[in-house]
C-alpha positions in Angstrom: 131.3 109.7 112.5 133.6 107.3 114.4 132.9 106.5 118.0 136.0 108.3 119.2 135.0 111.4 117.3 131.6 111.1 118.8 133.2 111.0 122.3 135.2 114.1 121.5 132.0 116.1 121.1 131.0 115.5 124.7 133.6 117.7 126.1 134.9 121.2 125.0 138.5 121.4 124.0 139.0 124.3 126.4 138.3 122.1 129.5 139.6 118.8 128.4 141.6 117.0 125.8 141.7 113.3 125.0 144.9 111.7 123.9 144.9 108.4 122.3 147.9 106.5 123.6 148.8 103.3 121.7 148.1 102.2 118.2 145.1 100.2 116.9 146.7 96.8 116.1 144.1 94.1 115.3 146.7 91.4 115.4 147.5 92.4 119.0 143.9 92.3 120.1 143.1 96.0 119.5 145.0 97.1 122.6 144.2 100.7 123.1 145.3 102.8 126.1 143.2 105.9 127.0 144.7 108.6 129.0 142.8 111.6 130.3 144.8 114.7 130.9 143.3 117.8 132.5 144.9 121.0 133.7 143.5 121.1 137.2 141.4 118.1 138.1 141.0 114.5 136.9 138.0 112.3 137.7 136.1 109.4 136.2 132.5 109.5 135.0 130.4 109.4 138.1 128.7 106.1 138.8 127.6 104.9 142.2 129.5 101.9 143.4 126.3 100.0 144.0 125.8 99.9 140.2 128.2 97.0 140.3 128.5 93.5 141.7 132.1 92.7 142.5 134.0 89.6 143.9 137.7 89.6 144.0 139.8 86.7 142.6 143.0 85.7 141.0 141.5 86.4 137.7 138.5 88.8 137.5 136.2 88.7 134.4 133.8 91.5 133.6 130.1 91.4 132.9 127.8 94.0 131.3 124.0 93.6 131.6 121.0 95.8 130.8 119.3 95.7 134.1 117.4 99.0 133.5 115.1 99.6 130.6 114.3 103.3 130.8 116.8 105.5 128.9 118.6 107.9 131.2 119.0 111.6 130.3 122.5 113.2 129.9 123.4 116.3 131.9 125.6 118.4 129.6 127.8 120.6 131.9 130.4 121.8 129.5 132.9 122.6 132.2 133.0 119.0 133.6 132.7 115.4 132.5 129.2 114.2 131.4 127.0 112.7 134.1 124.0 110.5 133.8 120.8 110.6 135.7 120.2 107.2 137.2 118.5 104.5 135.1 115.0 103.6 136.2 112.8 100.6 135.8 114.3 97.3 137.1 114.1 94.3 134.8 113.8 91.0 136.6 115.0 88.8 133.7 118.4 90.6 133.1 118.8 90.4 136.9 118.6 86.6 136.5 121.3 86.9 133.8 123.6 88.5 136.3 123.2 85.8 138.9 123.6 83.1 136.1 127.1 84.6 135.8 127.6 84.6 139.5 126.4 81.0 139.8 128.7 79.9 137.0 131.7 81.5 138.6 131.0 80.0 142.0 130.4 76.6 140.4 133.7 76.8 138.6 135.5 77.8 141.8 134.2 74.6 143.4 135.5 72.4 140.6 138.9 70.7 141.0 139.3 69.9 137.3 138.8 73.4 136.0 141.2 76.2 137.0 142.6 74.3 140.0 144.3 76.7 142.4 143.0 79.7 140.6 140.1 81.7 142.1 137.8 83.3 139.5 136.2 86.6 140.3 133.7 88.8 138.7 133.1 92.5 138.1 129.5 93.1 136.9 128.0 96.5 135.9 124.8 97.8 134.4 125.0 99.2 130.8 121.4 100.6 131.0 120.8 99.7 127.3 123.0 102.6 126.0 126.2 102.1 124.1 127.9 105.1 125.8 126.8 103.9 129.2 128.2 100.4 128.3 131.5 102.0 127.3 131.7 103.9 130.6 131.1 100.7 132.6 133.6 98.8 130.4 136.3 101.5 130.9 135.8 101.3 134.6 136.3 97.6 134.5 139.3 97.8 132.1 140.9 100.6 134.2 140.7 98.7 137.4 137.9 100.9 138.9 140.3 103.3 140.5 138.6 106.3 142.0 141.6 108.6 141.1 143.6 108.7 137.9 147.2 108.9 137.2 147.8 111.9 135.0 151.0 110.6 133.5 150.6 106.9 133.1 148.3 105.2 130.6 146.2 102.2 131.7 148.0 99.0 131.8 146.3 95.6 131.4 149.3 93.7 132.8 149.1 95.1 136.4 145.7 94.9 138.0 146.8 95.6 141.5 148.7 98.9 141.4 149.6 99.8 145.1 148.9 103.3 146.2 149.7 104.3 149.9 149.8 100.6 150.7 146.1 100.2 149.8 144.8 98.0 147.0 142.6 99.6 144.3 138.9 98.9 144.2 139.4 96.2 141.5 141.9 94.9 139.0 141.5 95.3 135.2 139.6 92.5 133.6 141.0 90.6 130.6 137.6 89.5 129.4 134.1 90.9 129.5 130.8 88.9 129.3 128.7 91.3 127.2 127.5 93.5 125.8 123.8 92.9 125.4 123.5 94.6 122.0 125.3 94.4 118.8 126.3 98.1 118.7 127.7 97.8 122.2 129.6 94.7 121.2 131.1 96.5 118.2 132.2 99.5 120.3 133.8 97.3 123.0 135.6 95.2 120.3 136.9 98.2 118.4 138.0 100.4 121.4 138.9 98.1 124.2 141.7 95.6 124.4 140.1 92.9 126.5 138.1 90.1 124.8 134.4 90.0 124.9 132.0 87.1 124.8 128.5 88.3 124.2 125.3 86.4 125.1 122.9 88.5 123.0 124.8 90.4 120.3 123.6 88.6 117.2 124.4 91.0 114.3 125.9 89.0 111.3 128.5 91.8 111.0 130.2 90.6 114.2 131.2 87.3 112.5 133.8 89.3 110.5 137.1 88.2 112.1 139.0 91.0 110.3 137.0 93.7 112.0 136.3 92.0 115.3 139.1 89.5 116.0 138.6 89.8 119.8 134.8 89.1 119.8 133.0 85.9 120.6 129.4 85.0 121.3 127.3 82.2 122.6 124.2 83.2 120.6 123.9 82.4 116.9 124.1 85.0 114.2 120.8 86.6 113.2 121.2 85.1 109.7 119.9 81.9 111.0 116.8 83.2 112.8 115.9 85.6 110.0 116.1 82.7 107.5 114.1 80.5 109.8 111.3 83.1 110.1 111.4 83.6 106.3 111.0 79.9 105.8 108.0 79.9 108.1 106.4 82.7 106.1 107.0 80.9 102.9 105.7 77.6 104.3 102.4 79.2 105.3 102.1 81.3 102.1 102.1 84.7 103.8 102.8 87.0 100.9 101.9 90.3 102.5 103.8 90.9 105.7 104.4 94.0 107.8 107.8 94.5 109.4 108.6 96.3 112.6 112.3 96.4 113.5 114.6 98.0 116.0 116.4 101.0 114.5 119.8 99.5 115.0 122.1 96.8 113.6 119.9 94.0 115.1 116.8 95.1 113.2 118.3 96.3 109.9 120.6 93.3 109.5 117.9 90.8 110.3 115.5 92.5 107.9 118.0 92.5 105.1 118.5 88.7 105.5 114.8 88.2 105.6 114.2 90.1 102.4 117.0 88.2 100.7 115.4 84.9 101.7 111.9 85.8 100.5 113.1 87.2 97.2 111.8 85.2 94.4 109.1 83.6 96.6 106.4 86.0 95.6 106.4 87.7 99.0 106.4 91.5 99.7 106.7 93.7 102.7 103.6 95.8 103.2 105.5 98.3 105.4 108.7 98.7 107.4 108.5 100.6 110.7 111.4 101.3 113.1 111.5 101.6 116.9 114.1 103.8 118.5 114.6 103.2 122.2 115.2 106.8 122.9 111.9 107.7 121.3 110.0 104.6 121.9 106.6 106.0 122.8 106.2 108.1 119.7 107.6 105.4 117.5 105.3 102.8 119.0 102.2 105.1 118.4 103.2 105.7 114.8 103.8 102.0 114.2 100.5 101.0 115.9 98.6 103.3 113.5 100.5 101.8 110.5 99.6 98.3 111.6 96.0 99.3 112.0 95.8 100.8 108.6 97.5 97.9 106.7 95.7 94.9 105.3 98.6 92.8 106.3 97.5 90.3 109.0 101.0 88.9 109.7 103.4 91.2 111.4 107.1 90.5 111.8 108.9 92.1 114.7 112.7 92.2 115.1 113.1 94.2 118.4 113.9 93.9 122.1 111.0 92.9 124.4 110.9 96.3 126.1 110.2 98.0 122.8 107.6 95.4 121.9 105.9 95.9 125.2 105.4 99.6 124.4 104.1 98.7 120.9 101.6 96.3 122.3 100.4 98.9 124.8 99.7 101.3 121.9 98.0 98.5 119.9 95.7 97.7 122.8 94.7 101.3 123.1 93.4 101.3 119.5 92.0 97.8 119.8 94.1 96.0 117.2 93.7 92.4 118.3 93.5 90.4 115.0 97.1 90.2 113.9 99.4 87.2 113.8 102.9 88.1 115.1 106.2 86.6 114.1 108.7 87.0 116.9 112.4 87.2 116.9 114.4 85.7 119.8 114.5 89.2 121.4 111.0 88.8 122.7 109.5 85.5 121.7 109.9 84.0 125.2 109.7 87.2 127.3 107.9 86.3 130.5 107.2 90.0 131.0 105.2 90.1 127.8 103.5 86.8 128.5 102.2 88.0 131.9 101.2 91.5 130.6 97.4 92.0 130.3 97.7 94.3 127.3 99.9 91.7 125.5 97.4 88.9 126.1 94.8 91.1 124.5 96.8 92.0 121.4 99.2 89.1 120.8 97.8 85.6 120.9 99.2 82.7 118.9 102.6 84.3 118.5 104.9 82.2 116.4 108.6 82.8 117.0 112.2 81.8 117.1 113.7 81.5 120.5 117.2 80.9 121.9 117.5 77.3 122.7 116.8 76.4 126.3 118.6 74.2 128.6 118.5 73.3 132.3 121.3 74.4 134.7 121.3 72.0 137.6 121.3 73.8 141.0 120.6 77.2 139.5 117.0 77.3 140.8 118.1 76.5 144.4 120.8 79.1 144.1 118.4 81.8 143.1 115.9 81.0 145.8 118.7 81.0 148.5 119.7 84.5 147.7 119.2 87.0 150.5 120.4 90.6 151.1 121.8 89.6 154.4 124.3 87.2 152.8 125.8 86.3 149.5 126.3 88.5 146.4 124.5 91.7 146.8 124.0 95.0 144.9 121.5 97.8 144.5 119.5 95.9 141.9 118.9 92.9 144.1 118.0 95.2 147.0 115.4 96.9 144.7 114.0 93.6 143.6 113.8 92.5 147.2 111.8 95.7 148.1 109.4 95.1 145.2 108.8 91.5 146.2 108.4 91.9 150.0 107.6 95.6 150.4 110.3 96.2 153.0 113.8 97.5 153.1 116.5 94.8 153.8 118.3 95.1 157.1 121.9 96.2 157.0 124.3 93.3 156.4 126.7 92.3 159.1 129.6 92.0 156.7 130.3 93.8 153.5 132.5 93.2 150.6 133.6 96.8 150.6 133.1 100.0 152.6 131.8 101.6 149.5 129.0 99.1 149.3 128.2 99.7 153.0 127.9 103.4 152.6 125.9 103.1 149.5 123.6 100.6 151.3 123.1 103.0 154.2 122.4 105.9 151.8 119.9 103.8 149.9 118.2 102.7 153.2 117.7 106.3 154.2 116.1 107.0 150.8 113.7 104.1 151.3 112.8 105.2 154.8 109.1 105.0 153.9 109.3 101.2 153.7 109.5 99.2 156.9 112.6 97.2 157.7 112.5 93.5 156.8 112.2 91.1 159.6 114.9 88.8 158.2 112.6 85.9 157.7 111.7 86.7 154.1 112.7 84.1 151.5 112.5 83.6 147.8 111.7 79.9 148.3 108.0 80.3 147.4 108.2 83.5 145.3 106.9 83.1 141.8 108.5 85.8 139.6 110.5 86.1 136.3 113.7 86.2 138.4 113.1 82.8 140.0 111.5 81.2 136.9 113.9 78.6 135.5 111.5 76.7 133.4 113.1 78.0 130.2 116.6 79.2 130.7 117.7 80.7 127.4 119.8 83.9 127.7 120.8 82.8 131.2 122.1 79.6 129.7 124.1 81.7 127.1 125.6 83.6 130.0 126.4 80.4 131.7 128.1 79.0 128.6 130.1 82.3 128.2 131.5 82.0 131.7 132.5 78.4 131.1 134.1 79.2 127.8 136.1 81.9 129.5 137.1 79.5 132.3 138.2 76.8 129.8 140.3 79.3 127.8 141.9 80.6 131.1 142.5 77.0 132.2 144.2 76.2 128.9 146.3 79.4 129.2 147.3 79.0 132.8 148.0 75.3 132.5 151.7 74.9 133.0 153.4 71.7 134.2 155.5 71.9 137.3 154.4 75.5 137.9 155.2 75.1 141.7 158.5 73.3 141.2 161.5 75.5 142.3 163.7 73.9 139.7 161.4 74.5 136.7 161.7 77.5 134.4 158.3 79.3 134.5 159.2 82.1 132.2 156.9 80.6 129.5 154.1 80.1 132.0 151.3 82.7 132.1 150.5 84.2 135.5 146.9 85.0 136.6 148.2 88.5 137.5 149.7 89.0 134.0 147.1 87.8 131.5 147.5 89.2 128.0 144.3 89.3 125.9 146.2 88.2 122.8 147.3 85.0 124.5 143.7 84.4 125.8 142.4 85.0 122.3 144.4 82.1 120.9 143.1 79.7 123.5 139.5 80.8 122.9 139.8 80.1 119.2 141.1 76.6 119.9 138.7 75.8 122.8 136.6 72.7 122.7 135.0 71.2 125.8 132.0 69.3 127.1 129.5 71.4 129.2 128.1 70.2 132.5 125.0 69.4 130.5 126.9 67.0 128.3 127.0 69.2 125.2 130.1 69.8 123.1 130.9 73.5 122.9 133.3 75.3 120.6 133.6 78.4 118.6 133.5 78.6 114.8 135.3 81.9 114.4 133.2 84.2 116.6 130.1 82.0 116.4 128.7 78.8 117.8 126.7 76.2 115.8 123.2 77.7 115.2 120.5 76.1 117.2 117.1 77.6 118.0 113.7 76.6 119.4 110.5 77.3 117.6 107.8 78.4 120.1 104.1 79.3 120.0 102.2 81.4 122.5 99.1 79.4 123.6 96.4 80.2 126.2 96.2 78.1 129.3 92.8 77.0 130.8 93.3 79.8 133.4 93.3 82.4 130.6 97.0 83.3 130.8 99.5 82.6 128.0 102.5 80.3 127.9 105.2 79.4 125.4 104.9 75.9 123.9 107.8 74.3 122.1 106.7 73.3 118.6 110.0 72.5 116.9 113.7 73.3 116.4 116.0 75.1 114.1 119.3 73.3 113.3 121.4 75.6 111.1 119.2 76.4 108.1 116.9 73.4 108.7 113.4 73.7 110.3 111.7 70.8 112.1 108.3 71.6 113.6 104.8 70.2 114.0 102.1 72.3 112.4 99.2 70.5 114.1 100.1 71.8 117.6 100.2 75.4 116.6 97.5 77.7 118.1 97.0 80.6 115.8 95.8 84.1 116.6 92.4 83.3 115.1 91.9 80.8 118.0 91.6 77.9 115.7 93.8 75.5 113.7 93.2 77.5 110.5 96.3 79.1 109.3 95.8 82.9 109.1 95.8 84.5 105.6 97.9 87.6 104.9 97.9 88.7 101.3 97.5 91.9 99.4 95.4 90.1 96.8 93.9 86.7 97.0 95.7 84.1 95.0 94.4 83.8 91.5 92.5 80.5 91.1 93.1 78.0 88.3 91.8 79.3 85.0 93.0 82.8 85.7 96.4 84.7 85.6 97.9 87.5 87.7 98.0 91.0 86.2 100.1 93.4 88.3 98.7 96.7 89.3 100.5 99.7 88.0 102.6 101.4 90.6 102.0 98.7 93.3 104.1 95.8 94.6 104.1 92.5 92.8 102.0 91.0 95.6 99.1 93.3 94.7 97.4 92.2 91.5 94.2 91.5 89.7 93.0 88.1 88.4 92.2 87.9 84.7 90.5 84.8 83.1 92.6 83.0 80.6 91.6 83.6 76.9 90.0 80.9 74.8 92.4 78.2 73.9 94.6 78.9 77.0 94.6 77.3 80.4 96.2 77.6 83.8 95.8 74.7 86.2 97.9 76.2 89.0 97.1 78.8 91.7 98.7 82.2 91.4 100.3 81.9 88.0 101.5 84.8 86.0 100.8 83.3 82.6 98.3 81.1 80.8 99.5 78.4 78.5 98.3 77.7 75.0 96.7 74.4 74.4 98.3 72.1 71.7 96.7 72.5 68.2 94.7 69.2 68.7 93.2 70.5 72.0 91.1 73.3 73.3 90.5 74.8 76.7 87.5 73.7 78.8 84.9 76.1 80.1 86.8 76.7 83.3 90.1 77.3 81.5 91.8 74.7 83.7 92.6 71.8 81.3 93.1 71.2 77.6 90.6 68.8 76.2 90.5 67.2 72.7 88.6 69.3 70.2 85.0 68.3 69.7 84.9 66.8 66.2 82.7 68.8 63.9 81.4 68.0 60.5 78.1 68.2 58.6 76.2 65.2 59.8 72.8 63.8 59.0 71.7 64.3 62.7 71.9 68.0 62.9 69.4 70.5 61.7 71.4 71.8 58.8 72.2 68.3 57.7 68.6 67.2 57.9 67.5 70.3 56.0 69.9 69.8 53.2 69.2 66.1 53.1 65.5 66.7 52.8 66.1 69.2 50.0 68.3 66.7 48.1 65.8 63.8 48.5 63.0 66.1 47.5 64.9 67.0 44.4 65.4 63.3 43.6 61.7 62.6 44.2 60.6 65.5 42.0 63.0 64.6 39.3 61.8 61.0 39.4 58.2 62.2 39.2 59.0 64.3 36.1 60.8 61.3 34.6 57.7 59.2 35.1 55.4 61.8 33.6 57.7 62.1 30.6 57.9 58.4 30.3 54.1 58.1 30.4 53.7 60.9 27.8 56.7 60.0 25.7 54.6 59.9 22.5 53.2 63.4 23.0 54.6 66.3 21.0 55.9 68.1 24.1 58.0 65.2 25.1 59.1 64.3 21.6 60.1 67.8 20.7 63.8 68.5 20.6 65.0 64.9 21.1 63.3 63.2 24.0 66.4 61.0 24.6 68.2 64.2 25.7 65.3 65.1 28.0 65.5 61.7 29.7 69.3 61.9 29.9 69.0 65.4 31.4 66.5 64.2 34.0 68.9 61.4 34.9 71.8 63.8 35.2 69.7 66.1 37.4 68.9 63.1 39.6 72.6 62.4 39.9 73.2 66.0 40.9 70.7 65.8 43.7 72.1 62.5 44.8 75.8 63.7 44.8 74.9 66.3 47.3 74.2 63.6 49.8 77.8 62.4 49.5 79.0 65.7 51.0 76.9 65.0 54.2 78.4 62.7 56.9 81.9 62.1 58.3 84.5 62.6 55.6 86.6 59.6 54.7 89.3 59.0 52.2 87.0 57.5 49.6 84.0 59.8 50.2 86.3 62.8 49.7 87.4 61.4 46.3 83.9 60.3 45.2 82.0 63.5 46.1 84.1 65.8 44.0 84.1 63.4 41.0 80.4 62.8 41.2 79.7 66.5 41.5 82.0 67.4 38.5 80.8 64.6 36.2 77.1 65.0 37.1 77.0 68.7 36.3 79.0 68.3 33.1 76.6 65.6 32.0 73.7 68.0 32.8 75.1 71.0 31.1 76.3 69.0 28.1 72.7 67.8 27.5 71.5 71.4 27.7 74.2 72.6 25.3 73.4 69.9 22.8 69.7 70.7 23.1 70.5 74.3 22.4 72.5 73.4 19.4 69.6 71.2 18.1 67.2 74.1 18.4 69.5 76.3 16.4 70.1 73.6 13.8 66.4 72.9 13.5 65.4 76.4 12.7 68.4 76.9 10.4 67.4 73.8 8.5 64.3 75.5 7.3 66.3 77.8 5.1 67.1 76.8 1.5 70.1 74.5 1.3 70.3 73.9 5.1 68.6 70.5 5.2 72.0 68.7 5.4 72.8 70.5 8.7 70.1 68.7 10.7 71.0 65.5 9.0 74.6 65.7 10.0 73.7 66.5 13.6 71.2 63.7 14.2 70.5 61.7 17.4 73.7 59.7 17.1 75.8 62.8 16.9 73.9 64.4 19.8 74.6 61.4 22.0 78.2 61.4 20.9 78.6 65.0 21.7 77.2 64.5 25.2 79.5 61.6 25.8 82.5 63.5 24.4 81.9 66.5 26.6 81.4 64.3 29.6 84.5 62.2 29.0 86.7 65.3 29.1 85.5 66.0 32.7 86.0 62.3 33.5 89.6 62.5 32.3 90.2 65.7 34.3 88.8 64.0 37.5 90.8 60.8 36.9 94.1 62.8 36.6 93.2 65.0 39.6 92.2 62.2 41.9 95.2 60.1 40.8 97.8 62.8 41.4 96.5 64.8 44.3 93.1 63.7 45.6 91.2 65.5 48.4 91.8 64.0 51.8 90.0 64.3 55.1 91.7 66.8 57.3 91.1 68.7 60.6 90.5 72.4 60.0 92.3 74.2 62.8 92.1 77.6 61.2 88.9 78.5 63.0 89.8 78.6 66.7 87.2 77.3 69.0 86.3 74.3 71.1 85.3 72.4 67.9 87.6 71.2 65.1 86.1 70.7 61.7 86.8 67.5 59.8 86.4 68.2 56.1 87.8 67.2 52.8 90.9 69.3 52.1 91.8 70.2 48.5 95.4 69.3 48.4 95.4 70.4 44.7 93.6 73.7 44.1 94.5 73.4 40.4 92.5 70.2 40.0 89.4 71.5 41.7 89.7 74.7 39.7 89.8 72.8 36.4 86.7 70.8 37.4 84.8 74.0 38.2 86.3 75.9 35.3 85.2 73.2 32.8 81.7 73.3 34.2 81.7 77.1 34.0 83.0 77.0 30.4 80.2 74.7 29.3 77.6 76.7 31.2 78.8 80.0 29.6 78.8 78.4 26.1 75.3 77.0 26.6 74.1 80.4 27.9 75.4 82.2 24.9 73.9 79.7 22.4 70.6 79.7 24.2 70.6 83.5 24.3 71.1 83.6 20.5 68.1 81.2 20.0 65.7 82.8 22.4 63.8 84.8 19.7 63.4 82.0 17.1 59.7 81.9 15.8 58.2 79.1 17.6 55.3 78.9 20.1 57.3 76.6 22.3 61.0 77.6 22.0 63.0 75.6 24.5 65.9 78.0 24.1 64.1 80.6 26.2 63.8 78.1 29.1 67.4 77.1 28.7 68.5 80.8 28.7 66.6 81.5 31.9 67.9 78.4 33.7 71.5 79.0 32.7 71.3 82.5 34.0 70.3 81.2 37.4 72.8 78.4 37.2 75.7 80.8 36.4 74.5 83.3 39.1 74.5 80.5 41.7 78.0 79.4 40.9 79.5 82.9 40.7 78.1 83.6 44.2 79.4 80.2 45.3 83.1 81.1 45.0 83.3 83.9 47.6 80.8 82.3 49.9 82.8 79.0 49.8 86.1 80.8 50.6 84.8 82.9 53.5 82.7 80.2 55.2 84.3 78.7 58.3 84.4 75.0 59.3 81.6 72.7 58.1 79.8 75.6 56.5 82.0 75.4 53.5 80.5 72.0 52.8 77.0 73.4 53.4 77.7 76.2 50.9 78.8 73.8 48.2 75.7 71.6 48.8 73.4 74.6 48.7 75.0 75.6 45.4 74.5 72.1 44.0 70.9 72.0 45.1 70.1 75.5 44.0 71.5 75.1 40.5 69.9 71.6 40.2 66.5 73.0 41.2 66.8 75.9 38.8 67.4 73.6 35.9 64.7 71.2 36.9 62.0 73.8 37.3 63.0 76.2 34.6 63.1 73.6 31.9 60.6 70.9 32.9 58.0 72.8 34.9 56.4 74.5 31.8 56.3 71.1 29.9 54.7 69.3 32.9 52.2 72.2 33.1 51.2 71.6 29.4 51.2 67.8 29.8 49.2 67.7 33.0 47.2 70.9 33.2 46.7 72.1 29.6 46.7 68.9 27.5 44.9 70.7 24.7 48.1 72.5 24.0 50.1 69.3 23.8 49.7 69.2 19.9 52.1 69.6 17.1 50.0 72.4 15.6 50.1 74.4 18.8 53.8 73.9 19.2 54.6 74.9 15.6 52.4 78.0 15.7 54.2 81.3 15.6 
């Protein structure tokens, strides 16, 4: 609903009709005339004349201030115009704003360089914190404050004096208004009224739009800058879980939107957003206080006016919420009323906020302390302030600016009859109050700048050479009595001057260059609180000293406000389902992954050559792992191999000592000695597999293994063939068989079979030999260094050839196992070859499935197991006869059936 439509709802059409006279023309300064036509009577909205402060002049500028803070109720009498019940609750700080405007006007009137010959006046009214009240006051100023209305003529800005019965009206229309105090009020004034407005507190970013608000200016920066500054503070101190309390108007919602845009992507979230409505402030404050109490957020952002914040702190004090860190907007960060409030000092300590930049106004303090109801600018607000300070009713002034003020004064004095009359000796010289406090002039300085901006624009507009010369043509010169807002608008846009404080002032569109103070609430030794300047905001840049900040905790430790504690290094964040991103769980990184930062969403994989440490915070080189002589497994296998060598050597010595006995000489003793030598090589080759693999050890171990076992199995095969040949030679006509396969042929057969393996190994090792390589397939903190078979075909041929010889030997030995001899070596060979084949058949799957260095251990175990099986199965029975049963070591016993 538009504002005008809203206004229509306040009156019934049967009693009153509103006619909009004039067209909305933004290029002409939104000049709108409003005419009220009624059948019988015509009157303005009722407002006592003492609600204004007026001083006549050649040019009168208006002022709107929220001197009252309690919202008035509206009387709806549908037969007459709406009337307000009076506002209540005097605010001392806005009263200072009023007199900052008065002081600036009087100071300008005493200057000879600014508006010479032109007296500047003012018309100041209370807006009571309500847009409709502000509109009423603005219409009274724009309309010239006439107590009666012309039923036929619309309001005219060009004639502020309209004579009626030879008497001057109560005031001329104003071409420019200093106000309003809120953004919504500023928007209403800019859209509906023709005069320009320079606001000292309306900070909504929307007001920077020159297409919508071409006749609006302000001396306070846009909220974009303070919202971004507060967001940067929150990011700087890593507050990721923040509660937000905002005014339920453009001021709050626009600032919150900018704040959210600024923290987006910074890993920050809003725990809650509560709104405060001035018309329902008590209930809203109670609800918001309970929300703050229930939330785990320890940092609370408040974008609201100080009167609303005061009620919120009262409610927080009632429920004993005293451990929150507040972030303050400029609307309350320097409020003296809050600083001196006992409930505030209990709830809000260490407040960190953005404040309107402060500046001194020379002479303003003496001006305030010299004010007295008996002289100088006077209105009802100052009278009420005087009564509160001194507890007496001011005496009637000897002279009055208007009869209306006098009658109002008399009426007010009768109402305050309970208070004694002042003696006239009262003075503000020693009064310490928010009204007289000029230690930090912030909004007052904005009002002061607004008046000077208006004065410089008027000076530029009214400057006309030879204005007083009778010969000059003054048709192009503007007159103080005929100031058009569109002309004044052009001069405001182009205005650039040096303030009395030495600062350059100009408008950038509707705005001024953004400058703020950063303040901190700190306790004094007396127990009260004060604001301490800790830094500045210049545009979007922050400059502050963290070391001087006093936090709500009472220490220099920055408060923590998070939904979940930041995940430490070695962990990652896992968002909780259905909750904001700031609420998460911390999960340790998996093995082989690290995270060396705080609050990371992901863990990173270590490079293939590295592994994660125990804390999962760094990638460290893999611990090199191989089968060494120093570990238990290596020592065990080494012991087994050396024991095999020793046992084989012992058997060799026994056979050497008893080489002439029948047991040793049976079945070619040379093959027995060669077999023992090959077994010793088998045991020794297993030692080559233990230790750090190198290029040559990888080549030698496989060649030694393959050749040693082929030599061993070849000897057994030839032995088996000799047994078969020996028993077949006993048949008629078979004597030549044993002669053709004599010792020479037996040695040649062994050499031939072994040479085939040697050729296979030479070709394999020449073309694609095994090389030492890191085994990264088994993920862990250790990396295995082992000999990698670059050619599976070569290794398969070596094992296949050994298997072929073993199977052939097994078959031959199996066929000779039942030959009629008391000592048939074929039986021993059969049993040993069964164990040999079983070991190597089991070796293949075990070798393939074993991880890391255990593949080497499996191969060594297979070598040792097969070697021991051959050694004990073939030579243990012979050694038993030689050493334990020597009576059986005879040819007769061996040949017996």
